[in-house]
N, C-alpha and C positions, 0 to 999 in steps of 0.2 A: 115525514119521508119514511118509506119502509127500509126494511134491511137491505134491500137489494135494489138500489138506484139504476136508472137506465144507462147513465153514464158515470164512470169513475175518471175524472180530470186527475191524471198523475203527473205531478210535478217534481222533476229530477233537479237536484241543487246541490252545488258545492260552493260555498263562500259567495254567494250572490244575493246577499242581504239588501244591498243598494237596489236591486231590481224587483224584489219581491212585491213591494206595494203597487206598482204598475201592473204586474200580472195578476194579484189578487182582487184589485179593483175592477179589472176587465172581467172577471168571473163573476164579481158580485153585481155587475150591470146587466148580466144575461137574465132575459125574461124566462127563458127555460130553467125549471128549478129542479127537475128530477135527476140531480146528480148528487155526488160526493166529491170532496177535494181530497186526495191522498197525496200530501206532501212528504217526499222521501229526502231526508237529509243524509249527505254522504260523509258524516264526520266533519262538518264545517268547523273552522276556528275562528269565523267571525261571529257577529250577533244574529245570524240567519235564524236560529232556533227561538231566541227571543222575540225577533219580529213577528214569527209564525205564531206563538204563544199569545201575544198581544192581539194579533188579528183575531184569534180564535175567541179571546175574551170580548172584543168589541163586536164580533159579529156571530152571536150565538144563533142566528137564523140559518147560517151556512154549516153545511155538515163538512167539516173539517177533521181530518185525522193527520196526525204527525207520527211519522215512523222514521226513527233514527238509526243509524248504523256506522260501523266503522268505515273509514275511507277505503274504497274499493275500486273507485273509478266509475266512469259513465255507463259501462255496460252492465257492471254488477248493480248500479242503483237503478237503471231502467228494469233490470230483471227485478229487483225488490217491488217495484210497482206492479209488475205483471202477477207477481204472486201474492199480492196483497189486495188486488182490486176487488170490489164486490159488484161492480156494475155489469150490466149485460154488455155493454161495449166500454173499452178503455181508450183514452186519448192520452197520448203521451207528449208532454211538454217539458220545454227547458224554461227555467226560472227567469231568463232573460229575454223571453218572449212573451206576447200576449195575444189575447183573442179579439177579434171583432165583435161588435156589440151583440150581433145576432148569430154568432158562431154555433153555440150549442143548439139552438132552435133550429138552424138550418141543416146541420149535420144529423140531428135526431129525426127531423122530418124524412129524410132521404133513407135513414135506416129503417124507419118503420114503413115507409112505402115499399122498400125493395127487400128487406130482410137480408141484404148482402152481408158477407163477413167483413168487408173492409169498406169504407166510406172515405173517398179522396175528394178533399176540396183544394181551392186555390190557395196560394201563399204568396204574401208580399214581403219582400226582401227589403230591409231599411238600413239606414246608417244609424251610427250611435245616438243621432238626436231625433230619430224616429222617422226621418224623411225617406220617402219610396225611392228605392234604387231600381228594383225589377219586380215585376210580377211574373211569378210562376204559374202561368196559366195551364189549364188542363186542355190538352187537343181534343178534337172531336172529329173520329173517333179516338179513343184512348185505350190503354192497356195497363192492368195493375202493374205488370213488370216494368214498365217505363217509370214508375213513381217510387223512389227510394229514399224519400225524406220521411222522418217521422211526423212533421208537422203537418197540421191542418187535417188529420185522418182519424177516424174511428176504426178501432180493432175489435172483433167479437172475442170478449174475454176466454171463451170457453176453447177457443184454437189455442191459446197460450196453455191452457190447463191440460188439453189433450196431448200435447206433444212437448218433447224434451228440447228446449231452445236452449243448447249449450253456450256457455260463455267462450267465444273464440280468443284464444290466448294471442295477444300482440297482434290482433287483426285491426289495422288502422281505419278502415271503413267500417266500424262496427254497425252503422245505421244500414248500409247496405247489405251486410250480412245477415242481420235479423229480419228486415223488411222483406228480403227475396227468400229467406227461409219461410216467413209467414205466408207469402206468396203461393209457396208451394203446397201449403197445407189448406189455406182459405179457398172455398168453392168459387166464390165470385166477388166482384167488385162494383160499386156504384160511385159515379162521378158527379160533383157538384162545381159547376163552372161559374163561381164566384168567389171573391176574396173572403176566406174566412179566418185568417191567422197572420200574424206579424212576425216575421224572425229577424232578430236584430243582430247586425254585425258590429263588433266592437273590438277593441284592441285585446281583450281578454279571450275571445273566442274565435277570432279570424285565424285560420291557418295560413303561416307564413313560411315558406321555404327559403332559407338564407343560403344554405349549402346543400350539397347532394348527399351528406354523410350525418344529417340531424337524425333526431328520433322519428319525426314525420318525414319519410322518405318517399319521394314521388314515384321512383322505380319499385320500391317494396311495395307499396300500396298497389301499384298496378299489377304486379305479379300475383299478390295475394287475391285481388279480384279476379284476374285471370283463371287462376286454378280452382276457385271456388265456384265460380259460375261454370266452368267447364264440367265440374262434377255435379253440380245442380243440374244441368241441361240433361244429363244422363237420366235423370229421374222425371223429366217432363216429357209427355207423350205429344203434346200438340206441337206441330210444325211451325205454326205461327210464333208461338211462344218461344221456341228455341231461337228462332230468327231474331225476336226482341232482345233475348239475352245475348246474343252474339254482337248486336248493335250496342249495347250497353258496354260490353267490354270494349269496342272500338271507340266509344265516348270516352273512357276511362284512358285508352291508350293516347288520343288526342290530347286529353287534359295534362297526361304526364309528359308529353313530349313538349307541350307549351311551357310547362313548369321547369323542365329540365334545360331548355333553351335560354331562359331567364337566369338560372342559376349557375350554369356551366361557365368556368373561366376562359375556354377556347373553343374554337369550332371543332378541334380535335376530340376534346373531352366530350363534347356535346355528341359528336358521331358515334363515338365509341359507347358511350352510355345508351344512347338511343338505340343503337345497334343491337345491344343485348336485349332490350325489350321487344324489339322487331323479331328477333330469332324465337323468343319465347312464344309470341303472339301467332307467328306463322306456323309453327309447330302444332298448335291446337285448331288453329282457323286458317289453313293455307290460302283460302280466297277470300279473306277477311275484305279486302278493298272492293269486293264485288258483292257484299251482303245484300240480299235483296231489300232490306230495309233502308239502304242509303238512298235516299229518295229526296229530290228537291221540289217537284210539283206535286207528287201523288201523297196521300196521308200515309204516316208511319208511325203514328202515335206520339211523335216528339213535338216539343214546342218549335215554333217557326223559327226561332235564332239559333235553337240547337240543331234543327235539321240542315239550315245553311251552312253552319260551321263544320259539321261533319262531312257534308257533301263536298265542300270545297276542298277540306284537307285531303279527303280520300281521292279526290281528282288529281291533286298534285302528287299524291303517293303513287298513283298507277303510273305515272310517267317519271318517276324518280327525282321530283324536285320538292318533295315536301320538306326534308331536312334543310338545304339552304334557304328555301323561303321562310321557314320558322326562325332560323337563325338571323337572317337579315330583318325579319319583322322585329325581332325582339331587340336588336341591336342597332336599329336605324339611328342615325345623327349621333353615334356614339353613346346613346343612352344605355344604361344598365339597370 
């Protein structure tokens, strides 16, 4: 292999030793070989480093580099990947996920065919046992602004080199922050409409909101996304792109309301909490419920289930029934 592979497979990990064999065996099965593996360990206290060192010894044909650092969190570790990648493109992966057997071949072929700065593939969400839960398909047509997960994508490494991607302080949706910032700078995106990556949800990585005052706070998350997206929209000239960004804010708003409805102890608490989020949203987007991208039958770049959910919630919002509907739906038959 040359000194500059076509793809850097960057794996960010902290204390995920038990998942590493699955991730690395999936890379080993790839027929596409013009890659390097950059494993960035974020100060793990388990035997992650020993597992990787053993895999390097047993697989000398694979171009694997180990980069270790002090524990700085997922954002700092993924930035470590961006700073150390040698490939023309970089693929950012979590250690508990894995590739489809033809992942690199499929994404590389589209990158070479189009020369796009970002290649976006489909992702399969799985449970802890690897069983499919949902397929995150790519709508046709689609928009780079609608896809805000790291997984299943190639990113042109030079874009990271040419721009200063600041580490957002205490920004809960760090993936949204970095990917939308990348989208601001990348010229174009290409789409692969087949599953190329598997994203595993398990007890350690599933975000669970038990109260409204925990570290991962649905209201704080929404308000951060709202202000960041509002500022980002001011840098985007294309009207269609600005509408997609507004639609993304609405999706975060809907998700925040769903989460708050489940976590609140009373309807009064829910209404008060949700009312604060609504006031912030309407200040930035006074006509959000009539955003042109809220469509049921016409394409809007969103997946079909996401499109239906947002459309239904905004229809209820327009007639003032969203809050009671969410509360009753979250607490039917006395369930909490």
